[in-house]
Structure formats: structure tokens, C-alpha cells
MMTF fields as JSON, N, C-alpha, C and O atoms, coordinates in Angstrom:
{
  "mmtfVersion": "1.0.0",
  "mmtfProducer": "UNKNOWN",
  "numBonds": 519,
  "numAtoms": 520,
  "numGroups": 130,
  "numChains": 1,
  "numModels": 1,
  "chainsPerModel": [1],
  "groupsPerChain": [130],
  "chainIdList": ["A"],
  "bondAtomList": [4, 2, 8, 6, 12, 10, 16, 14, 20, 18, 24, 22, 28, 26, 32, 30, 36, 34, 40, 38, 44, 42, 48, 46, 52, 50, 56, 54, 60, 58, 64, 62, 68, 66, 72, 70, 76, 74, 80, 78, 84, 82, 88, 86, 92, 90, 96, 94, 100, 98, 104, 102, 108, 106, 112, 110, 116, 114, 120, 118, 124, 122, 128, 126, 132, 130, 136, 134, 140, 138, 144, 142, 148, 146, 152, 150, 156, 154, 160, 158, 164, 162, 168, 166, 172, 170, 176, 174, 180, 178, 184, 182, 188, 186, 192, 190, 196, 194, 200, 198, 204, 202, 208, 206, 212, 210, 216, 214, 220, 218, 224, 222, 228, 226, 232, 230, 236, 234, 240, 238, 244, 242, 248, 246, 252, 250, 256, 254, 260, 258, 264, 262, 268, 266, 272, 270, 276, 274, 280, 278, 284, 282, 288, 286, 292, 290, 296, 294, 300, 298, 304, 302, 308, 306, 312, 310, 316, 314, 320, 318, 324, 322, 328, 326, 332, 330, 336, 334, 340, 338, 344, 342, 348, 346, 352, 350, 356, 354, 360, 358, 364, 362, 368, 366, 372, 370, 376, 374, 380, 378, 384, 382, 388, 386, 392, 390, 396, 394, 400, 398, 404, 402, 408, 406, 412, 410, 416, 414, 420, 418, 424, 422, 428, 426, 432, 430, 436, 434, 440, 438, 444, 442, 448, 446, 452, 450, 456, 454, 460, 458, 464, 462, 468, 466, 472, 470, 476, 474, 480, 478, 484, 482, 488, 486, 492, 490, 496, 494, 500, 498, 504, 502, 508, 506, 512, 510, 516, 514],
  "bondOrderList": [1, 1, 1, 1, 1, 1, 1, 1, 1, 1, 1, 1, 1, 1, 1, 1, 1, 1, 1, 1, 1, 1, 1, 1, 1, 1, 1, 1, 1, 1, 1, 1, 1, 1, 1, 1, 1, 1, 1, 1, 1, 1, 1, 1, 1, 1, 1, 1, 1, 1, 1, 1, 1, 1, 1, 1, 1, 1, 1, 1, 1, 1, 1, 1, 1, 1, 1, 1, 1, 1, 1, 1, 1, 1, 1, 1, 1, 1, 1, 1, 1, 1, 1, 1, 1, 1, 1, 1, 1, 1, 1, 1, 1, 1, 1, 1, 1, 1, 1, 1, 1, 1, 1, 1, 1, 1, 1, 1, 1, 1, 1, 1, 1, 1, 1, 1, 1, 1, 1, 1, 1, 1, 1, 1, 1, 1, 1, 1, 1],
  "groupList": [{"groupName": "MET", "atomNameList": ["N", "CA", "C", "O"], "elementList": ["N", "C", "C", "O"], "formalChargeList": [0, 0, 0, 0], "bondAtomList": [1, 0, 2, 1, 3, 2], "bondOrderList": [1, 1, 2], "singleLetterCode": "M", "chemCompType": "L-PEPTIDE LINKING"}, {"groupName": "THR", "atomNameList": ["N", "CA", "C", "O"], "elementList": ["N", "C", "C", "O"], "formalChargeList": [0, 0, 0, 0], "bondAtomList": [1, 0, 2, 1, 3, 2], "bondOrderList": [1, 1, 2], "singleLetterCode": "T", "chemCompType": "L-PEPTIDE LINKING"}, {"groupName": "LYS", "atomNameList": ["N", "CA", "C", "O"], "elementList": ["N", "C", "C", "O"], "formalChargeList": [0, 0, 0, 0], "bondAtomList": [1, 0, 2, 1, 3, 2], "bondOrderList": [1, 1, 2], "singleLetterCode": "K", "chemCompType": "L-PEPTIDE LINKING"}, {"groupName": "GLU", "atomNameList": ["N", "CA", "C", "O"], "elementList": ["N", "C", "C", "O"], "formalChargeList": [0, 0, 0, 0], "bondAtomList": [1, 0, 2, 1, 3, 2], "bondOrderList": [1, 1, 2], "singleLetterCode": "E", "chemCompType": "L-PEPTIDE LINKING"}, {"groupName": "ILE", "atomNameList": ["N", "CA", "C", "O"], "elementList": ["N", "C", "C", "O"], "formalChargeList": [0, 0, 0, 0], "bondAtomList": [1, 0, 2, 1, 3, 2], "bondOrderList": [1, 1, 2], "singleLetterCode": "I", "chemCompType": "L-PEPTIDE LINKING"}, {"groupName": "LEU", "atomNameList": ["N", "CA", "C", "O"], "elementList": ["N", "C", "C", "O"], "formalChargeList": [0, 0, 0, 0], "bondAtomList": [1, 0, 2, 1, 3, 2], "bondOrderList": [1, 1, 2], "singleLetterCode": "L", "chemCompType": "L-PEPTIDE LINKING"}, {"groupName": "PRO", "atomNameList": ["N", "CA", "C", "O"], "elementList": ["N", "C", "C", "O"], "formalChargeList": [0, 0, 0, 0], "bondAtomList": [1, 0, 2, 1, 3, 2], "bondOrderList": [1, 1, 2], "singleLetterCode": "P", "chemCompType": "L-PEPTIDE LINKING"}, {"groupName": "ALA", "atomNameList": ["N", "CA", "C", "O"], "elementList": ["N", "C", "C", "O"], "formalChargeList": [0, 0, 0, 0], "bondAtomList": [1, 0, 2, 1, 3, 2], "bondOrderList": [1, 1, 2], "singleLetterCode": "A", "chemCompType": "L-PEPTIDE LINKING"}, {"groupName": "GLN", "atomNameList": ["N", "CA", "C", "O"], "elementList": ["N", "C", "C", "O"], "formalChargeList": [0, 0, 0, 0], "bondAtomList": [1, 0, 2, 1, 3, 2], "bondOrderList": [1, 1, 2], "singleLetterCode": "Q", "chemCompType": "L-PEPTIDE LINKING"}, {"groupName": "SER", "atomNameList": ["N", "CA", "C", "O"], "elementList": ["N", "C", "C", "O"], "formalChargeList": [0, 0, 0, 0], "bondAtomList": [1, 0, 2, 1, 3, 2], "bondOrderList": [1, 1, 2], "singleLetterCode": "S", "chemCompType": "L-PEPTIDE LINKING"}, {"groupName": "ASN", "atomNameList": ["N", "CA", "C", "O"], "elementList": ["N", "C", "C", "O"], "formalChargeList": [0, 0, 0, 0], "bondAtomList": [1, 0, 2, 1, 3, 2], "bondOrderList": [1, 1, 2], "singleLetterCode": "N", "chemCompType": "L-PEPTIDE LINKING"}, {"groupName": "GLY", "atomNameList": ["N", "CA", "C", "O"], "elementList": ["N", "C", "C", "O"], "formalChargeList": [0, 0, 0, 0], "bondAtomList": [1, 0, 2, 1, 3, 2], "bondOrderList": [1, 1, 2], "singleLetterCode": "G", "chemCompType": "PEPTIDE LINKING"}, {"groupName": "TRP", "atomNameList": ["N", "CA", "C", "O"], "elementList": ["N", "C", "C", "O"], "formalChargeList": [0, 0, 0, 0], "bondAtomList": [1, 0, 2, 1, 3, 2], "bondOrderList": [1, 1, 2], "singleLetterCode": "W", "chemCompType": "L-PEPTIDE LINKING"}, {"groupName": "ASP", "atomNameList": ["N", "CA", "C", "O"], "elementList": ["N", "C", "C", "O"], "formalChargeList": [0, 0, 0, 0], "bondAtomList": [1, 0, 2, 1, 3, 2], "bondOrderList": [1, 1, 2], "singleLetterCode": "D", "chemCompType": "L-PEPTIDE LINKING"}, {"groupName": "PHE", "atomNameList": ["N", "CA", "C", "O"], "elementList": ["N", "C", "C", "O"], "formalChargeList": [0, 0, 0, 0], "bondAtomList": [1, 0, 2, 1, 3, 2], "bondOrderList": [1, 1, 2], "singleLetterCode": "F", "chemCompType": "L-PEPTIDE LINKING"}, {"groupName": "ARG", "atomNameList": ["N", "CA", "C", "O"], "elementList": ["N", "C", "C", "O"], "formalChargeList": [0, 0, 0, 0], "bondAtomList": [1, 0, 2, 1, 3, 2], "bondOrderList": [1, 1, 2], "singleLetterCode": "R", "chemCompType": "L-PEPTIDE LINKING"}, {"groupName": "VAL", "atomNameList": ["N", "CA", "C", "O"], "elementList": ["N", "C", "C", "O"], "formalChargeList": [0, 0, 0, 0], "bondAtomList": [1, 0, 2, 1, 3, 2], "bondOrderList": [1, 1, 2], "singleLetterCode": "V", "chemCompType": "L-PEPTIDE LINKING"}, {"groupName": "CYS", "atomNameList": ["N", "CA", "C", "O"], "elementList": ["N", "C", "C", "O"], "formalChargeList": [0, 0, 0, 0], "bondAtomList": [1, 0, 2, 1, 3, 2], "bondOrderList": [1, 1, 2], "singleLetterCode": "C", "chemCompType": "L-PEPTIDE LINKING"}, {"groupName": "TYR", "atomNameList": ["N", "CA", "C", "O"], "elementList": ["N", "C", "C", "O"], "formalChargeList": [0, 0, 0, 0], "bondAtomList": [1, 0, 2, 1, 3, 2], "bondOrderList": [1, 1, 2], "singleLetterCode": "Y", "chemCompType": "L-PEPTIDE LINKING"}, {"groupName": "HIS", "atomNameList": ["N", "CA", "C", "O"], "elementList": ["N", "C", "C", "O"], "formalChargeList": [0, 0, 0, 0], "bondAtomList": [1, 0, 2, 1, 3, 2], "bondOrderList": [1, 1, 2], "singleLetterCode": "H", "chemCompType": "L-PEPTIDE LINKING"}],
  "groupTypeList": [0, 1, 2, 3, 4, 1, 5, 5, 6, 5, 7, 8, 9, 5, 7, 10, 9, 7, 11, 12, 13, 11, 14, 1, 15, 1, 5, 0, 5, 7, 11, 2, 11, 5, 13, 11, 5, 6, 3, 7, 7, 15, 1, 8, 13, 7, 7, 16, 3, 11, 17, 3, 9, 6, 16, 12, 16, 7, 18, 9, 3, 3, 9, 19, 17, 4, 2, 7, 18, 9, 6, 9, 2, 16, 4, 15, 11, 16, 5, 7, 16, 5, 5, 3, 2, 7, 10, 9, 5, 6, 6, 5, 7, 15, 1, 1, 14, 13, 14, 3, 3, 18, 5, 8, 8, 17, 8, 5, 3, 15, 18, 5, 9, 8, 9, 15, 11, 10, 11, 4, 15, 14, 16, 4, 8, 2, 5, 2, 7, 4],
  "groupIdList": [1, 2, 3, 4, 5, 6, 7, 8, 9, 10, 11, 12, 13, 14, 15, 16, 17, 18, 19, 20, 21, 22, 23, 24, 25, 26, 27, 28, 29, 30, 31, 32, 33, 34, 35, 36, 37, 38, 39, 40, 41, 42, 43, 44, 45, 46, 47, 48, 49, 50, 51, 52, 53, 54, 55, 56, 57, 58, 59, 60, 61, 62, 63, 64, 65, 66, 67, 68, 69, 70, 71, 72, 73, 74, 75, 76, 77, 78, 79, 80, 81, 82, 83, 84, 85, 86, 87, 88, 89, 90, 91, 92, 93, 94, 95, 96, 97, 98, 99, 100, 101, 102, 103, 104, 105, 106, 107, 108, 109, 110, 111, 112, 113, 114, 115, 116, 117, 118, 119, 120, 121, 122, 123, 124, 125, 126, 127, 128, 129, 130],
  "secStructList": [7, 7, 7, 7, 7, 7, 7, 7, 2, 2, 2, 2, 2, 2, 2, 1, 7, 7, 2, 2, 2, 2, 2, 2, 2, 2, 2, 2, 2, 2, 2, 2, 6, 7, 7, 7, 7, 7, 4, 4, 4, 7, 7, 6, 6, 6, 5, 7, 6, 6, 7, 1, 1, 7, 7, 3, 3, 3, 3, 3, 6, 6, 6, 6, 3, 3, 3, 3, 3, 7, 1, 7, 2, 2, 2, 2, 2, 2, 2, 2, 2, 2, 2, 2, 2, 2, 2, 6, 1, 7, 2, 2, 2, 2, 2, 2, 7, 7, 6, 6, 6, 2, 2, 2, 2, 6, 6, 7, 1, 6, 6, 7, 7, 2, 2, 2, 2, 2, 2, 2, 2, 2, 2, 2, 2, 2, 2, 2, 2, 7],
  "xCoordList": [69.84, 70.153, 71.019, 71.94, 70.391, 70.98, 72.48, 72.497, 73.412, 74.339, 74.164, 73.637, 74.422, 74.048, 74.978, 76.043, 74.847, 75.451, 75.411, 74.246, 76.25, 76.088, 75.417, 76.021, 74.361, 73.797, 74.394, 74.674, 74.608, 74.986, 73.869, 72.821, 74.039, 72.651, 71.816, 70.715, 71.875, 70.72, 70.028, 68.834, 70.955, 69.952, 69.639, 68.559, 70.043, 69.608, 68.087, 67.082, 68.258, 66.835, 65.842, 64.732, 65.97, 65.307, 64.936, 63.936, 65.395, 65.124, 63.966, 62.874, 64.222, 63.586, 62.369, 61.742, 62.163, 60.903, 59.645, 59.477, 58.843, 57.347, 56.45, 56.255, 56.045, 54.949, 55.783, 56.966, 54.849, 54.844, 55.051, 56.059, 54.291, 54.608, 55.899, 56.407, 56.272, 57.327, 58.649, 59.603, 58.541, 59.592, 59.903, 61.008, 58.812, 58.908, 59.512, 60.407, 59.017, 59.525, 61.037, 61.711, 61.635, 62.938, 63.831, 64.965, 63.207, 63.827, 64.006, 65.043, 63.117, 62.969, 64.169, 64.958, 64.06, 65.135, 66.621, 67.641, 66.486, 67.766, 68.401, 69.569, 67.408, 67.824, 68.212, 69.128, 67.227, 67.826, 68.789, 69.461, 69.599, 70.929, 72.238, 73.438, 71.777, 72.599, 73.55, 73.007, 74.615, 75.873, 75.715, 76.56, 74.724, 74.926, 76.132, 76.986, 76.051, 76.987, 76.761, 75.602, 77.756, 77.324, 76.964, 77.497, 76.205, 75.522, 76.841, 76.667, 77.831, 78.927, 79.471, 79.773, 79.477, 79.581, 78.858, 79.249, 77.347, 76.503, 76.591, 75.862, 77.563, 78.217, 77.637, 77.034, 77.854, 77.478, 77.966, 77.284, 79.556, 79.982, 79.641, 79.787, 79.19, 78.452, 77.124, 76.668, 76.466, 75.062, 74.698, 75.145, 73.887, 73.719, 72.382, 71.337, 72.626, 71.655, 70.847, 71.198, 69.728, 68.936, 67.883, 67.204, 67.722, 67.05, 65.991, 65.972, 64.715, 63.598, 63.659, 63.214, 64.239, 64.583, 66.136, 66.917, 66.629, 67.975, 68.782, 68.299, 69.883, 70.859, 72.246, 72.475, 73.113, 74.471, 75.158, 74.766, 76.289, 76.993, 78.809, 79.225, 79.339, 80.799, 81.615, 81.061, 82.864, 83.813, 84.52, 85.097, 84.216, 84.545, 86.26, 86.599, 87.194, 88.553, 88.9, 89.874, 87.854, 87.721, 87.716, 88.377, 86.557, 86.53, 86.597, 86.098, 87.069, 88.016, 86.899, 87.02, 85.533, 84.485, 83.34, 83.242, 82.843, 81.574, 80.339, 79.908, 79.766, 78.735, 77.68, 77.974, 76.39, 75.439, 74.517, 74.212, 73.712, 72.03, 71.547, 72.076, 69.993, 68.92, 67.717, 67.353, 67.21, 66.143, 64.731, 63.817, 64.669, 63.814, 64.051, 65.027, 62.845, 63.459, 63.576, 64.521, 62.372, 63.043, 64.279, 65.019, 64.751, 65.694, 67.026, 67.98, 67.064, 67.952, 68.044, 69.19, 67.213, 67.168, 67.93, 68.9, 67.324, 68.364, 69.896, 70.637, 70.245, 71.437, 72.361, 73.583, 71.43, 72.035, 72.626, 73.825, 71.422, 71.793, 72.864, 73.601, 73.177, 74.041, 75.322, 76.351, 75.361, 76.435, 77.107, 78.242, 76.474, 76.796, 77.726, 78.933, 77.268, 77.855, 79.137, 80.217, 79.022, 79.965, 80.99, 82.112, 80.808, 81.976, 82.611, 83.628, 82.008, 82.764, 83.583, 84.185, 83.717, 84.53, 85.852, 85.982, 86.571, 87.704, 87.392, 86.487, 88.173, 87.399, 87.551, 86.728, 88.634, 88.466, 87.242, 86.539, 86.791, 85.975, 84.435, 83.557, 84.424, 83.095, 82.861, 81.723, 83.784, 83.697, 82.888, 82.02, 82.959, 82.322, 81.362, 80.76, 81.249, 79.882, 78.654, 78.405, 77.796, 76.583, 75.598, 75.015, 75.25, 74.601, 73.232, 72.528, 72.482, 71.576, 70.893, 69.686, 71.878, 71.355, 71.392, 70.543, 72.286, 72.228, 70.935, 70.443, 70.647, 69.248, 67.833, 66.722, 68.039, 67.339, 67.046, 65.917, 68.428, 68.249, 67.585, 66.993, 67.819, 67.168, 65.822, 65.318, 64.998, 63.878, 63.508, 62.36, 64.562, 64.329, 63.878, 63.256, 64.287, 63.75, 62.221, 61.565, 61.771, 60.5, 59.63, 58.548, 60.137, 59.297, 59.671, 59.2, 60.335, 60.858, 60.057, 59.902, 59.49, 58.652, 59.801, 60.995, 59.237, 59.87, 60.779, 61.85, 60.617, 61.256, 62.136, 62.83, 62.186, 62.748, 63.911, 65.009, 63.792, 64.66, 65.68, 66.897, 65.103, 65.992, 66.775, 67.964, 66.633, 67.415, 68.395, 69.48, 68.352, 69.073, 70.08, 71.192, 69.887, 71.02, 71.971, 73.186, 71.284, 72.488, 73.286, 74.497, 72.703, 73.502, 74.655, 75.795, 74.266, 75.037, 76.172, 77.297, 76.084, 77.215, 78.042, 79.2, 77.524, 78.164, 79.275, 80.492, 78.226, 79.348, 80.475, 81.553, 80.162, 81.178, 82.338, 83.464, 82.236, 82.852, 83.949, 85.007, 83.504, 83.957, 85.286, 86.123],
  "yCoordList": [98.427, 99.916, 99.296, 98.486, 99.99, 99.719, 100.646, 101.721, 100.348, 101.171, 101.795, 101.083, 102.858, 103.513, 103.227, 103.84, 102.494, 102.041, 102.928, 103.211, 103.52, 104.521, 103.679, 102.688, 103.958, 103.526, 103.678, 104.851, 102.888, 103.241, 103.332, 102.865, 104.203, 104.829, 103.95, 104.362, 102.485, 101.597, 101.156, 100.898, 101.137, 100.906, 102.287, 102.259, 103.346, 104.509, 104.922, 105.429, 104.56, 104.698, 103.627, 103.827, 102.924, 101.911, 102.209, 101.561, 102.852, 103.462, 104.725, 104.689, 105.444, 106.683, 106.353, 107.269, 105.19, 104.947, 104.883, 104.406, 105.36, 105.485, 104.23, 104.009, 103.589, 102.385, 101.323, 101.396, 100.195, 99.161, 99.427, 98.99, 100.038, 99.967, 101.024, 100.95, 101.961, 102.699, 101.564, 101.307, 101.07, 100.182, 98.841, 98.309, 98.46, 97.338, 97.833, 97.155, 99.134, 99.628, 99.734, 99.349, 100.442, 100.704, 99.291, 99.152, 98.346, 97.461, 96.67, 96.018, 96.68, 95.685, 96.808, 96.346, 98.082, 98.876, 98.462, 98.51, 98.036, 97.74, 96.768, 96.727, 95.904, 94.224, 94.189, 93.552, 95.119, 95.342, 95.775, 95.166, 96.816, 97.447, 96.192, 96.406, 95.134, 94.103, 93.564, 93.108, 93.63, 93.036, 91.79, 91.413, 90.628, 89.32, 88.669, 89.144, 87.337, 86.401, 85.724, 85.423, 85.456, 85.011, 83.208, 82.516, 82.813, 81.664, 80.844, 80.112, 80.687, 79.738, 79.767, 78.729, 80.854, 80.833, 80.439, 80.474, 79.873, 79.772, 78.22, 77.511, 77.844, 76.553, 76.027, 76.758, 74.655, 74.102, 74.964, 75.512, 75.059, 75.699, 77.17, 77.715, 77.831, 79.183, 79.248, 80.194, 78.043, 78.002, 78.085, 77.178, 79.059, 79.013, 78.152, 78.354, 76.992, 76.33, 76.955, 78.014, 76.443, 77.198, 78.128, 78.442, 78.591, 79.437, 78.917, 77.72, 79.85, 79.368, 79.623, 78.852, 80.726, 80.666, 80.345, 80.645, 79.847, 79.621, 80.778, 81.909, 80.592, 82.039, 81.405, 80.382, 82.086, 81.886, 82.998, 84.149, 82.685, 84.169, 83.219, 82.079, 84.413, 83.811, 85.248, 86.341, 85.048, 86.059, 85.738, 84.736, 87.127, 87.16, 87.734, 88.753, 86.675, 87.248, 88.452, 89.187, 88.286, 89.278, 90.818, 91.793, 90.63, 92.276, 92.459, 93.496, 91.742, 91.446, 92.084, 92.964, 91.261, 91.992, 90.505, 89.497, 90.657, 89.561, 89.962, 91.102, 88.505, 88.781, 87.791, 86.864, 87.936, 86.923, 86.952, 88.069, 85.987, 86.032, 84.993, 84.072, 85.573, 84.794, 84.989, 86.138, 84.043, 84.397, 85.001, 85.281, 85.156, 86.137, 87.634, 88.196, 88.368, 89.746, 90.386, 91.107, 89.995, 90.402, 89.701, 90.54, 88.68, 88.402, 89.252, 89.623, 89.54, 90.107, 91.54, 91.942, 92.213, 93.433, 93.494, 94.219, 92.593, 91.843, 92.022, 92.891, 91.097, 90.942, 91.966, 92.012, 92.917, 94.4, 95.043, 95.261, 95.36, 95.936, 95.416, 96.223, 93.917, 93.431, 93.453, 93.73, 93.267, 93.377, 94.995, 95.221, 95.587, 97.409, 97.125, 97.182, 96.789, 97.086, 96.035, 96.474, 94.775, 93.606, 93.941, 93.563, 94.786, 95.005, 96.385, 96.746, 97.155, 97.953, 98.083, 99.136, 97.008, 96.476, 95.616, 94.817, 95.841, 95.093, 93.407, 93.105, 92.553, 91.302, 90.963, 90.309, 91.498, 91.108, 91.783, 91.169, 93.387, 94.025, 93.044, 92.97, 92.396, 91.697, 90.609, 90.367, 90.043, 88.868, 89.187, 88.361, 90.406, 90.842, 91.936, 92.522, 92.189, 93.441, 92.865, 91.765, 93.605, 93.289, 93.437, 94.519, 92.32, 92.954, 92.787, 93.138, 92.255, 92.199, 93.269, 93.452, 93.877, 95.336, 96.129, 97.019, 96.087, 97.07, 96.741, 97.597, 95.607, 95.453, 95.662, 95.619, 95.876, 96.643, 97.819, 98.305, 98.537, 99.776, 100.552, 101.631, 99.788, 99.955, 99.75, 100.186, 99.144, 98.575, 97.479, 97.295, 96.633, 95.633, 94.04, 93.169, 93.968, 93.029, 92.942, 91.929, 94.277, 94.556, 93.688, 93.128, 93.716, 93.589, 92.349, 92.182, 91.351, 90.109, 88.874, 89.027, 87.758, 87.041, 86.327, 86.568, 85.315, 84.465, 83.496, 83.285, 82.858, 82.089, 82.465, 81.678, 83.816, 84.594, 85.054, 84.741, 85.824, 86.212, 84.978, 85.142, 83.856, 82.74, 82.624, 82.531, 82.598, 82.466, 83.325, 82.809, 84.804, 85.692, 85.588, 86.037, 85.097, 84.795, 83.683, 83.659, 82.853, 81.969, 82.664, 82.446, 83.725, 84.529, 85.01, 84.559, 86.05, 86.79, 85.84, 86.331, 84.365, 83.454, 83.547, 83.951, 83.186, 82.96, 84.466, 84.45, 85.815, 86.724, 86.766, 87.138, 86.267, 86.488, 85.386, 85.77, 84.329, 83.303, 83.555, 82.932, 84.604, 84.628, 85.648, 86.064],
  "zCoordList": [-104.024, -105.032, -106.191, -106.098, -107.495, -108.831, -108.997, -108.398, -109.593, -109.917, -111.089, -111.944, -111.404, -112.695, -113.848, -113.768, -114.836, -116.093, -117.079, -117.357, -117.765, -119.185, -120.282, -120.692, -120.725, -121.626, -123.208, -123.455, -124.157, -125.41, -126.003, -125.556, -127.515, -128.329, -128.319, -127.952, -128.665, -129.094, -127.572, -127.419, -126.613, -125.127, -124.745, -124.155, -124.808, -124.413, -125.37, -124.872, -126.78, -127.322, -127.115, -127.608, -126.705, -126.175, -124.354, -124.046, -123.404, -122.575, -122.823, -122.256, -123.42, -123.788, -124.916, -125.448, -125.158, -125.923, -125.221, -124.099, -125.91, -124.777, -125.543, -126.738, -124.439, -124.618, -125.242, -125.577, -125.35, -126.066, -127.41, -127.964, -127.963, -129.508, -130.046, -131.165, -129.028, -129.531, -128.944, -129.678, -127.781, -127.547, -128.473, -128.576, -129.054, -129.974, -131.332, -131.837, -132.042, -133.134, -133.195, -134.15, -131.789, -131.678, -131.389, -131.846, -130.628, -130.744, -132.16, -132.285, -133.182, -134.298, -135.303, -136.127, -135.023, -135.959, -135.496, -136.184, -134.134, -133.615, -134.329, -134.715, -134.479, -135.092, -136.402, -136.921, -136.993, -138.775, -138.748, -139.581, -138.095, -138.137, -137.623, -137.792, -137.099, -136.457, -137.739, -138.745, -137.651, -138.511, -138.268, -137.456, -138.739, -138.088, -138.604, -139.352, -138.007, -138.069, -139.45, -139.733, -140.339, -141.679, -141.5, -140.632, -142.27, -142.201, -142.037, -141.062, -142.456, -142.895, -140.954, -140.366, -140.427, -138.922, -137.987, -136.82, -138.439, -137.298, -137.419, -138.112, -136.66, -136.165, -134.863, -134.078, -134.653, -133.349, -132.312, -131.446, -132.521, -131.201, -131.048, -129.955, -132.109, -131.984, -131.43, -130.789, -131.758, -131.088, -129.786, -129.084, -129.144, -127.612, -127.415, -128.033, -126.291, -126.039, -125.23, -124.709, -125.013, -124.25, -124.33, -123.353, -125.5, -126.293, -126.741, -127.027, -126.915, -127.201, -129.025, -129.875, -129.214, -130.901, -131.24, -130.337, -132.272, -132.723, -132.211, -132.272, -131.751, -131.887, -131.772, -131.127, -132.433, -132.667, -132.114, -132.305, -131.353, -131.12, -131.344, -131.135, -131.826, -132.127, -132.286, -132.398, -132.274, -132.223, -133.607, -134.031, -134.202, -135.775, -135.535, -134.932, -136.246, -136.219, -137.607, -137.775, -138.306, -139.699, -139.17, -139.53, -138.02, -137.914, -136.601, -136.164, -135.893, -134.122, -133.224, -132.372, -133.729, -132.937, -132.473, -133.172, -131.603, -131.326, -132.283, -132.46, -132.982, -133.908, -133.531, -132.777, -134.038, -133.691, -134.237, -134.655, -134.5, -135.524, -134.653, -134.031, -134.849, -134.566, -135.729, -135.98, -136.314, -137.101, -136.584, -137.359, -135.28, -134.427, -134.504, -134.007, -135.328, -135.0, -133.492, -133.17, -132.499, -131.262, -130.843, -130.331, -130.84, -130.174, -131.098, -130.415, -132.616, -132.986, -132.386, -132.182, -132.131, -131.687, -130.295, -130.073, -129.367, -128.052, -128.489, -128.029, -129.416, -129.693, -130.089, -129.945, -130.704, -131.38, -130.034, -129.857, -128.946, -127.75, -127.061, -126.495, -126.967, -126.141, -126.92, -126.304, -127.834, -128.756, -129.099, -129.52, -128.909, -128.926, -127.724, -127.957, -126.306, -125.285, -125.213, -124.817, -125.563, -125.304, -126.108, -125.772, -127.442, -128.224, -127.905, -128.497, -126.967, -126.367, -125.416, -125.208, -124.697, -123.732, -123.997, -124.925, -123.268, -123.352, -122.91, -122.133, -123.459, -122.994, -121.24, -120.6, -120.759, -119.054, -118.555, -117.751, -119.072, -118.54, -118.722, -117.862, -120.0, -120.564, -119.528, -119.126, -119.154, -118.26, -117.269, -116.985, -116.523, -115.03, -115.264, -114.363, -116.576, -116.58, -116.51, -117.002, -115.872, -115.52, -116.528, -116.596, -117.507, -118.688, -118.431, -119.378, -117.204, -117.17, -116.175, -116.018, -115.594, -114.892, -116.123, -116.101, -117.471, -118.006, -119.213, -119.948, -119.182, -119.934, -119.056, -119.586, -117.744, -116.896, -117.0, -117.06, -117.038, -117.216, -118.518, -118.489, -119.562, -120.947, -121.042, -122.077, -120.166, -120.102, -120.819, -121.223, -121.023, -121.966, -121.264, -121.871, -120.102, -119.333, -119.11, -118.866, -119.25, -118.72, -120.063, -119.886, -120.976, -122.337, -122.777, -123.902, -122.387, -122.222, -121.774, -120.562, -122.146, -121.671, -120.891, -121.069, -119.905, -119.097, -119.905, -119.335, -121.084, -121.72, -122.585, -123.228, -122.681, -123.722, -123.099, -123.558, -122.018, -120.619, -120.363, -120.287, -120.253, -119.829, -121.062, -120.757, -122.075, -122.942, -123.11, -123.377, -123.018, -122.943, -121.966, -122.242, -120.926, -120.146, -120.523, -120.328, -121.04, -122.085, -122.805, -122.756, -123.684, -124.562, -123.666, -123.781, -122.669, -121.723, -121.267, -121.362, -120.709, -120.471, -121.667, -121.558, -122.885, -123.928, -124.251, -124.437, -124.223, -124.249, -123.655, -124.118, -122.31, -121.327, -121.513, -121.195, -121.892, -122.301, -123.423, -123.512, -124.289, -125.741, -125.184, -125.986]
}
């Protein structure tokens, strides 16, 4: 039995999207709105190992939130959904939050390839460690 997690706006819009086309369009729009990690902050320490596409995730002292970037449009959309939730949580709550369940409830896991899904697990580990 899955527990009900309150979806934030980006995740809710994915959950409500109809079909593959609607889902993909919504995901791409989420990625366009991502306040990405500046190029200077895309360091080796911020890199997420194990991802098919390059991904960087880091805490921004300037904005006091986690930021991320990937050149992949699909992954940028996933990052936008994850960061919307991660940045809404206090640091301690973020370490125990079930991000996988969150992605499942907004239907995201259903549309990710296995290799992308594996990479997202590494992103989630990094989010919890920050």
C-alpha cells in the first residue's frame, strides 16, 4: 500500500497530463523553467556519477536552495520536479523523504527508461546528501 504524498504544482501537472504527448510536453516545459546551476558551479564535486546524461547538483549559498543542470531536456524536466520538492523540505526531512514514491505518484517513473531511472536514483542520493 502506497502512502499518499502531496504533489507540488509541477508534479501535479505531470500526474494530470493525458497520454505520452501531454506528459512529454509538460515535462519539457518544467525543464525550461528550471533555474539551472551556473556553468561555474558545474564542478566535479557537483557531478552526479552514474547518469546516462551529464548531471550536476549543488547547494547554492547565494539563493539558499539546491540547483541542478543537465543538457538533456528530459532530465532537466525531471530535475525541476525533484528540486521543486527538495527545496520545499527542511534539510533533515529531505534525507528521509521518499522521492521515488513521489516520482511514482506523478507518473514520472512510468515514462523513464531503465537507464534514466537508474541515473535518477543517483540524483536522489545526491539530493539527500546535500
